[in-house]
N, CA, C and O of each residue as an XYZ file, in Angstrom:
352
protein
N     -15.728     -3.025    -31.330
C     -14.832     -3.077    -30.463
C     -13.643     -3.570    -31.057
O     -13.901     -4.182    -32.094
N     -12.145     -3.519    -30.715
C     -11.134     -3.804    -31.205
C     -10.831     -5.495    -30.754
O     -11.014     -5.982    -29.638
N     -10.379     -6.111    -31.839
C     -10.004     -7.273    -31.465
C      -8.812     -7.798    -30.797
O      -7.834     -8.093    -31.484
N      -8.797     -7.937    -29.608
C      -7.962     -8.416    -28.821
C      -6.593     -9.334    -29.477
O      -5.532     -9.501    -28.876
N      -6.875     -9.785    -30.646
C      -5.758    -10.374    -31.169
C      -4.829     -9.256    -31.706
O      -3.700     -9.590    -32.066
N      -5.187     -8.027    -31.787
C      -4.506     -6.995    -32.373
C      -3.836     -6.048    -31.364
O      -3.407     -4.926    -31.635
N      -3.801     -6.750    -29.968
C      -3.373     -6.048    -28.735
C      -2.230     -6.395    -28.382
O      -2.125     -7.611    -28.540
N      -1.157     -5.868    -27.914
C       0.033     -6.333    -27.740
C      -0.193     -7.212    -26.018
O      -0.899     -6.848    -25.077
N       0.769     -8.518    -26.142
C       0.752     -9.149    -25.001
C       1.041     -8.143    -23.525
O       1.009     -6.913    -23.577
N       1.288     -8.832    -22.393
C       2.022     -8.208    -21.284
C       3.082     -7.676    -21.135
O       3.303     -6.668    -20.463
N       4.100     -8.526    -21.965
C       5.506     -8.577    -21.822
C       5.843     -7.315    -23.013
O       6.583     -6.350    -22.824
N       5.200     -7.580    -24.065
C       5.114     -6.528    -25.006
C       4.572     -5.138    -24.709
O       5.128     -4.102    -25.074
N       3.369     -5.207    -23.971
C       2.886     -3.979    -23.571
C       3.826     -3.238    -22.702
O       3.869     -2.047    -23.013
N       4.483     -3.515    -21.853
C       5.311     -3.168    -20.662
C       6.343     -2.482    -21.470
O       6.756     -1.389    -21.083
N       6.783     -2.998    -22.512
C       8.144     -2.623    -23.478
C       7.927     -1.308    -23.864
O       8.650     -0.342    -23.620
N       6.765     -1.337    -24.553
C       6.078      0.031    -25.251
C       5.662      1.242    -24.176
O       5.661      2.453    -24.398
N       5.340      0.602    -23.045
C       4.856      1.679    -21.992
C       6.401      2.144    -21.603
O       6.509      3.359    -21.435
N       7.428      1.483    -21.460
C       8.629      1.771    -20.792
C       9.253      2.896    -21.842
O       9.645      3.949    -21.340
N       9.356      2.730    -23.192
C       9.707      3.306    -24.086
C       8.982      4.580    -24.148
O       9.665      5.525    -24.543
N       7.867      4.808    -23.876
C       6.918      6.150    -23.942
C       7.031      6.912    -22.763
O       6.455      7.992    -22.629
N       7.977      6.236    -21.623
C       8.133      7.170    -20.534
C       9.376      7.788    -20.310
O      10.375      7.076    -20.413
N       9.519      9.062    -20.002
C      10.666      9.545    -19.976
C      11.446      9.315    -18.905
O      11.024      9.628    -17.792
N      12.858      8.666    -19.079
C      13.730      8.264    -18.103
C      14.167      9.410    -17.054
O      14.935      9.187    -16.118
N      13.636     10.552    -17.301
C      14.182     11.643    -16.584
C      13.104     11.777    -15.201
O      13.467     12.091    -14.067
N      11.979     11.514    -15.544
C      10.880     11.065    -14.373
C      11.090      9.860    -13.947
O      11.603      9.621    -12.854
N      10.710      8.985    -14.773
C      10.729      7.233    -13.859
C      11.997      6.751    -14.599
O      11.986      6.713    -15.830
N      13.068      6.388    -13.908
C      14.197      5.657    -14.394
C      14.120      4.232    -13.977
O      13.513      3.949    -12.944
N      14.816      3.106    -14.862
C      14.683      1.847    -14.500
C      15.395      1.499    -13.101
O      15.222      0.372    -12.637
N      16.004      2.215    -12.576
C      16.773      1.998    -11.180
C      15.298      2.273    -10.017
O      15.199      1.641     -8.965
N      14.270      3.309    -10.468
C      13.123      3.407     -9.650
C      12.356      2.028     -9.609
O      11.946      1.348     -8.667
N      12.302      1.829    -11.297
C      11.393      0.239    -11.446
C      12.139     -0.605    -10.595
O      11.537     -0.999     -9.596
N      13.523     -1.046    -10.779
C      14.094     -2.166    -10.196
C      13.681     -2.054     -8.541
O      13.372     -3.084     -7.942
N      13.695     -0.860     -7.911
C      13.965     -0.677     -6.371
C      12.380     -0.855     -5.954
O      12.171     -0.853     -4.741
N      11.323     -0.998     -6.758
C       9.977     -0.645     -6.490
C       9.613     -2.005     -7.401
O       8.563     -1.823     -8.018
N      10.040     -2.948     -7.576
C       9.524     -3.969     -8.514
C       8.264     -4.413     -8.341
O       7.536     -4.496     -9.331
N       7.686     -4.849     -6.795
C       6.392     -5.341     -6.609
C       5.639     -4.230     -7.126
O       4.877     -4.350     -8.086
N       5.844     -3.098     -6.481
C       4.790     -1.999     -6.954
C       4.799     -1.481     -8.329
O       3.803     -0.862     -8.702
N       5.882     -1.665     -9.212
C       6.039     -1.526    -10.532
C       5.025     -2.378    -11.513
O       4.246     -2.091    -12.421
N       5.556     -3.859    -10.686
C       4.714     -4.935    -11.893
C       3.337     -5.007    -11.653
O       2.537     -5.402    -12.501
N       3.015     -4.616    -10.460
C       1.339     -4.583    -10.177
C       0.667     -3.454    -10.874
O      -0.411     -3.497    -11.467
N       1.528     -2.352    -10.702
C       0.748     -1.516    -11.939
C       0.764     -1.401    -12.947
O      -0.136     -0.794    -13.528
N       2.043     -2.066    -13.724
C       1.938     -2.158    -15.152
C       0.855     -3.490    -15.407
O       0.062     -3.458    -16.348
N       0.907     -4.400    -14.665
C      -0.255     -5.211    -14.575
C      -1.463     -4.766    -14.721
O      -1.987     -5.132    -15.773
N      -2.121     -4.082    -14.023
C      -3.427     -3.226    -13.987
C      -3.552     -2.392    -15.086
O      -4.701     -2.328    -15.522
N      -2.695     -1.718    -15.679
C      -2.629     -0.652    -17.010
C      -2.638     -1.719    -18.014
O      -3.213     -1.494    -19.079
N      -2.164     -2.673    -17.844
C      -2.107     -3.850    -19.014
C      -3.721     -4.160    -19.172
O      -4.525     -4.006    -20.091
N      -3.798     -4.670    -17.828
C      -5.488     -5.026    -18.270
C      -6.382     -4.224    -18.340
O      -7.437     -4.826    -18.538
N      -6.554     -2.903    -18.266
C      -7.170     -2.179    -18.781
C      -6.979     -1.876    -20.426
O      -7.961     -1.716    -21.150
N      -5.875     -1.830    -20.829
C      -5.631     -1.617    -22.021
C      -5.912     -2.937    -23.169
O      -6.078     -2.873    -24.387
N      -5.889     -4.141    -22.243
C      -6.064     -5.486    -23.188
C      -7.591     -5.851    -23.007
O      -8.239     -6.217    -23.987
N      -8.181     -5.751    -21.728
C      -9.638     -6.008    -21.662
C     -10.526     -4.973    -21.885
O     -11.553     -5.268    -22.495
N     -10.363     -3.780    -21.515
C     -11.047     -2.826    -21.438
C     -12.287     -2.377    -22.611
O     -11.995     -2.494    -23.801
N     -13.512     -1.920    -22.268
C     -14.370     -1.937    -23.181
C     -13.750     -0.784    -24.260
O     -13.949     -0.891    -25.470
N     -13.058      0.209    -23.733
C     -13.040      1.336    -24.560
C     -11.308      1.170    -24.866
O     -10.479      0.672    -24.105
N     -11.089      1.738    -26.178
C      -9.865      1.750    -26.661
C      -8.801      2.689    -25.727
O      -8.937      3.907    -25.610
N      -7.898      2.036    -25.191
C      -6.830      2.742    -24.310
C      -5.605      2.547    -25.140
O      -5.187      1.418    -25.396
N      -4.836      3.999    -25.702
C      -3.429      4.177    -26.063
C      -2.299      4.128    -25.151
O      -2.203      5.002    -24.290
N      -1.439      3.212    -25.244
C      -0.376      2.988    -24.810
C       0.375      4.460    -24.215
O       0.799      4.776    -23.103
N       0.320      5.038    -25.289
C       1.127      6.296    -25.439
C       0.415      7.258    -24.468
O       1.143      7.924    -23.733
N      -0.996      7.420    -24.370
C      -1.410      8.276    -23.541
C      -1.586      7.573    -21.811
O      -1.594      8.334    -20.844
N      -1.697      6.292    -21.676
C      -1.305      5.724    -20.370
C       0.300      6.404    -19.919
O       0.598      6.881    -18.824
N       0.904      6.311    -20.755
C       2.518      6.770    -20.567
C       2.433      8.302    -19.740
O       2.690      8.589    -18.571
N       2.029      9.007    -20.717
C       1.737     10.262    -20.459
C       1.095     10.669    -18.874
O       1.590     11.392    -18.009
N      -0.018     10.011    -18.876
C      -0.699      9.785    -17.398
C       0.002      9.688    -16.373
O      -0.105     10.292    -15.305
N       1.057      8.573    -16.839
C       1.605      8.034    -15.449
C       2.904      8.849    -15.501
O       3.494      8.876    -14.421
N       3.417      9.439    -16.387
C       4.474     10.711    -16.486
C       3.794     11.711    -15.360
O       4.513     12.096    -14.439
N       2.598     12.078    -15.417
C       2.210     13.209    -14.833
C       2.127     12.868    -13.156
O       2.548     13.523    -12.202
N       1.564     11.848    -13.200
C       1.528     11.273    -11.906
C       2.515     11.105    -11.330
O       2.499     11.720    -10.263
N       3.501     10.503    -11.517
C       5.017     10.087    -10.822
C       5.756     11.645    -10.716
O       6.545     12.012     -9.845
N       5.324     12.311    -11.702
C       6.391     13.790    -11.513
C       5.783     14.530    -10.617
O       6.419     15.395    -10.015
N       4.379     14.303    -10.366
C       3.917     15.190     -9.190
C       3.963     14.480     -8.136
O       3.840     15.179     -7.130
N       4.102     13.252     -7.901
C       4.138     12.360     -6.712
C       5.875     12.827     -6.247
O       6.078     13.120     -5.069
N       6.779     12.853     -7.027
C       8.042     13.035     -6.841
C       8.619     14.270     -6.277
O       9.572     14.253     -5.498
N       7.983     15.419     -6.712
C       7.872     16.913     -6.825
C       7.138     17.208     -5.144
O       7.606     17.613     -4.080
N       5.703     16.738     -5.623
C       4.958     17.375     -3.897
C       5.040     16.252     -2.584
O       4.735     16.425     -1.404
N       5.539     15.124     -3.230
C       5.629     13.907     -1.970
C       4.270     13.948     -1.096
O       4.440     14.209      0.095
N       3.029     13.740     -1.501
C       1.856     13.526     -1.182
C       2.244     12.355      0.063
O       3.332     11.781      0.119
N       1.263     12.172      0.901
C       1.219     11.202      2.055
C       0.900      9.836      1.295
O       0.198      9.719      0.291
N       1.405      9.073      1.822
C       0.836      7.624      0.995
C      -0.068      6.624      2.203
O      -0.244      5.416      2.046
N      -0.501      7.298      3.226
C      -1.752      6.776      3.949
C      -2.605      7.541      3.525
O      -2.471      8.699      3.129
N      -3.825      6.685      3.624
C      -5.240      7.253      2.906
C      -5.913      7.275      4.354
O      -6.010      6.299      5.098
N      -6.537      9.083      4.716
C      -7.195      8.968      5.833
C      -8.351      8.378      5.710
O      -8.769      7.923      4.645
N      -9.176      8.328      7.193
C     -10.603      8.215      7.030
C     -11.547      9.324      6.601
O     -11.662     10.343      7.282
N     -12.144      9.155      5.610
C     -13.016     10.006      5.063
C     -13.713     11.046      6.012
O     -14.044     10.565      7.095
N     -13.999     12.362      5.826
C     -14.477     13.265      6.701
C     -15.669     14.091      6.119
O     -15.418     14.951      5.274
N     -16.810     13.900      6.482
C     -17.890     14.772      5.619
C     -17.707     15.982      6.089
O     -17.481     16.305      7.255
N     -17.843     16.874      4.837
C     -17.753     18.480      4.825
C     -16.698     18.742      3.972
O     -16.484     19.940      3.787
N     -15.999     17.981      3.418
C     -14.604     18.695      2.652
C     -15.149     18.418      0.996
O     -14.450     18.776      0.048
């Protein structure tokens, strides 16, 4: 298991994460306009990076985040979770 002293703190982690995200997909204006969402998202990702039992690459997390945001902005899925229905 990787020693936690070798891992970045929350502020440094966010800086590296932002540096690895394409600004064409998620720009700083979006982050600032959605600050509570962004802060919670980054915190939860940092927790997984810092405390998770498996090694998590910040670069890989940034790639997954880009994929998610690209598809969210392109296809605009509902942000309401419907009740689960059996048979789907």
